[in-house]
N, C-alpha and C positions, 0 to 999 in steps of 0.2 A: 075517891077525886085525883089524888097523887098517883097512884100507882096506873090509873087509865092514861093520864099523862104520859108517863114513861113508856108505855106501849105502843101508845103513838108514834112518839119521836125515833125511837129506837128503829122500828124498821125503815124510817124516812133516812137516816144516818147511814144505815147499812147500804140501803140503795145509791145514796150519793157518794158513799165511797168506792162502790163497784162503778162507777160510770165511767172513768179514765181506761178501764180495759175494753171499751169499744171503739177507742179513738181510730181514725184514721192513718195509716201508717205513711212515712214520709215519701213522695213520690221520687222515682230514680231520675236522674238529668238525661236527656233526649239523645238517642243516638248521634253520632256525628254525620253532618250531611255528605261526606264523601270518605271514599275509602282509599288508602295508600298503601301499596304494596312494597314496604323497604328491601325485601329479599330481591327485588328486580333492578335495585339501583345499581348504576354504571356510571362510569368515569373514562372516558376516552381521551387520550393524550393525542395533541397536535404540537406543531413546532412551536408556539407561542400562546396557545391557548388549548382549553379541553371541555368537551361536551358532556355534559351531566344528563341522565335522563331516568325516567322512573315512572312506572305505572300507577295512573290513580283513575278513578272512577267515582260518579254519582252514586249516593247510596239509597235515593230514589228513585222513581219511575219516568219523572221529566229530566229533561237537561240542564245542566248548571252552569252558568258563567263564574269562573275562580280566577284567580292568581297564583301564579307558582314565582315563590323569591326564594333565590339560593345566596349564602353568604358563606364565605371560605375565612377562617378564620387561624390567627398563629396561635403559637402555644401561650402567649401572653396576651391572646385576646383582641390582637390588634385585626382591623378588618381588611385583608388582601384584596379581596373582591367582591361584586354584586351585581346580581342581574336577574330581573324580571321577566314574565312572560305569561299573555292573557291566555286562557284554557277555554274550552268549550266541555265541558264534561257530561257522558252518558252513561248508563249502568253498564257499558260493556268497558272492561280497562282499557285506556290506551297509552300509548306510552309518552309520556311528555318530555321535551328535548328544549334545552337552551345551552347555548355556549358561552362560556366564561372566558374572560379574557387573562387568563393566567394558567402556568403549567409548571408541572414539577419534573421535566422531562428526564432529565441526568440526575436526579438527586432522589434515594430512597429517603433519606433523614427529611428531608422537605414533607414528601408523603406521611410518614410517621409523626410528625408534629404539628400538623395541620388538622384542621376540624371542618367537617362540611356541613351547616345548618340550612335546614328548607324550611319553609313554613307555606300552606294553603290559606288564603283568604277568599271569601264570597262577599259580594255587594251587601251591605246592610247590617253586617256582623262586624263589630269591633275588633274582636280578637279572632286569630288565626282558628280555623277549623281542624288542622291537622298542622303538624310540625314534628321535627325529630333532628338528632344530630348523628351523622356517618363519618368513619373514617377514611379518606380519599384510598390509603394503602390497602383498605378491606374490599373497595367497591373497584377498583381497576386491575382488570383481570390479568393484564400483560405485564405486569412487575416481575423482577425476576433478580436473583443474584447468582454471581458466577464465580466457581472455584473449580482449580484443575490440579492434576497429579502429574508428577513425572520426574526424571532423575534431576537432581541439582548439578551434576559434573557431566558435563557433555564431550565428546571426542569429535575434533573438526574433523571432516572427511566423513563422516556418517549421518545416518539417518536417526532425528530426534521425534519422538511420538507424545503430546501431551495429551492426557483425556480429559475433556471440558464436562461440567454439570451446572445446567442451569435448573435452579429451585425458587420455589414461593419463598417470600424474604420470610425468614424466622422460622422456616418448617423445612420438610425432606419431600415436599409434594412437587414432582418433577414437571417443567415446563417446556413444551416441545415449540418447535418452529422459530427457535431464534437464531437469526443469522448472525455468525461468527466470523470476524476479520481478526488475524494475530499477525504480528512481526516479532521478529529478533533483531535486536539492536534500534538505533535512532536515526537509521539512514532514512532520506525520503527522497525518491522511493527505494525500499529495501531491495538488496540485491537479489537475484536470483536463489531460491530456496529458502530465503529468510521470511517468507511470508507464506501464509495457509489460509483458506477456505473451508468454514463448514456450517452446517445444520443441526441443530439439537433433534434425536427422534422422539419417539414417544416416551420414552425413559428420562427425558432430558438431557441425553448425553450425547457427544460427540468426539471427532478423532481427529485432531490436526498433527499432520505429518510433515516436518521440514527435511530439508536435504543442505546439510553444511558442508560446503566446501573446506578444502583443505585452508586454514587462517582464516576461517568464519568470524567476521566482526573483530579479526583482529587480536583475538584470543582474549584471555581475562575473563571479565566479568560483561556481561550484555544482560539486557533487560527483556525478558518476553510478556507482550502485552495483550492481552485479549480482548476485543470489544465484542459485543454483543448488541442486536437491536430487534425489537420486537414491537410491531405496531405505534411506533411515535417513541417507543420509552428506549434508552440508553443506559448500559452500565458495562462495567470495566472492571478487569482484574490483573493485577501484573506481579511478576516473581522475577526472581534474579537468577541467572544460569549462570555456571563458571566453565568456559569453554578452554579445554585444554588441546594440545595437539600430541596425538599418540603416534607420529611418526616415529620410525627408527632409521638409526645411523651406524652402519656397518663399516669399522676402521680397519683398515689393514695395511703392512708394510711389506715390502718383496723379501725381508728376511727381519730376524728378532734381533741380530748382534751388527753393531756397525764400528767402523775404524774413523778417526778424523782422515779427512780427504777423501771419503767415499760419499757417494749421492744417497741419499734416503728417500724412496720413491713411495708417497703416500697415497692410500686410494679409500674412497668411501662410496659406499651404495647406500642412498637414500630409499626408504619406503614410506609409503602415507601409511594412515590408518587401516586401510584398506589391504592391506599389503602389497601395495602394488608401487612399479617404480615411480620416483616422484621426480617430474623434469622441472628444469629451469628454474630451480631454487639455489637461492645463495648460500655458498658453505664457505666457512674460514677456518682454516686449518692453522694451528699454534703451537708451536714447539717452545718447551720450557726447561729450562736446564737444573741443575741439583741446586741451583741456588735463589730458585722461584723466579730470574730473571727470563723475559721473553727472547728469544735467540731468534726466532723465526716466524714470519705471519704471511699470510697469503690468502687471497679472495677468490672463488671462482664459481662458476654456475653449474649447477648439475647438467648433463646432458639429456637429450630424451629417453635415455635407459635408464635416468637417476643415478649415474656416475659422476663423481668430481674426483680429479687427481691433481697433485701437483709435487714438484721434486726441491731436495733441500740438497745443495751442496756441503756438505759438513765441511766447516775451514779445518785445515789443518792443524790450527792452535787450538781447537773446541778442547774443554776439559773432558776427561774420563768422568762416566758416571749414569747415573739411571736418569734419563730425559723422558 
């Protein structure tokens, strides 16, 4: 009787232990009712606003009502702007668009430090059916940085050329079509020759040519500022140029040796940096005796041939020596 009881119970226990192997697996969550293509997200800048757009479609066969909400957050999660728009979604992807009362028109730093959060909601569902976070700096295609190369020391009276490059921020990807406006000095409006215009080519490159007159910018240092504009975004770069005059003065006298009571005839030929006669320039002649005392000075303008001349009647009491 005892052995029979064991034969009956043990098969039952075996079947009971094996039962969980036939349990139904957990079901996966249903697919979202909308499809959002983040690769199509774009931000177009305007003067005081920006337009955000992205492709959204219904995942089902029937049309679907939805609401798109966009928020822009600062680096410390402060809300900068928020806007919503109602959508009618179909299976065919369509570009949803809304205008935000916010822009970073003149600052790459603002673009890099902000985040754009979007969410899509449908009636009857408490949680967003789609959401994501995007970088404004990444989805704004017309952002660029400027750099230029050129000589630091520039001779007045010549031509100065600056090579300018426009690239995507923090990369070497060229940006074409950037309108450039450049000036040397801070005069408004700039004198002729001290401003230049250009547009970057397919390699993101442009050449700016300036024609510096003699005495341009008063000599010394001058700022070269290059401003670029593309599709509502502006950026600039500034460098300092050292402008020097490379004019030449050839001084001569009618003879090398003089005696007190005679007249010293002095003559100067002025040549500009292009080796051409430099007319109508003020010239000062100064004679200094062996004791470092100024004994004669006279100013005169150069002629149209670049020549200036004066005479010094040497006093009979003048000391001998090298002057």
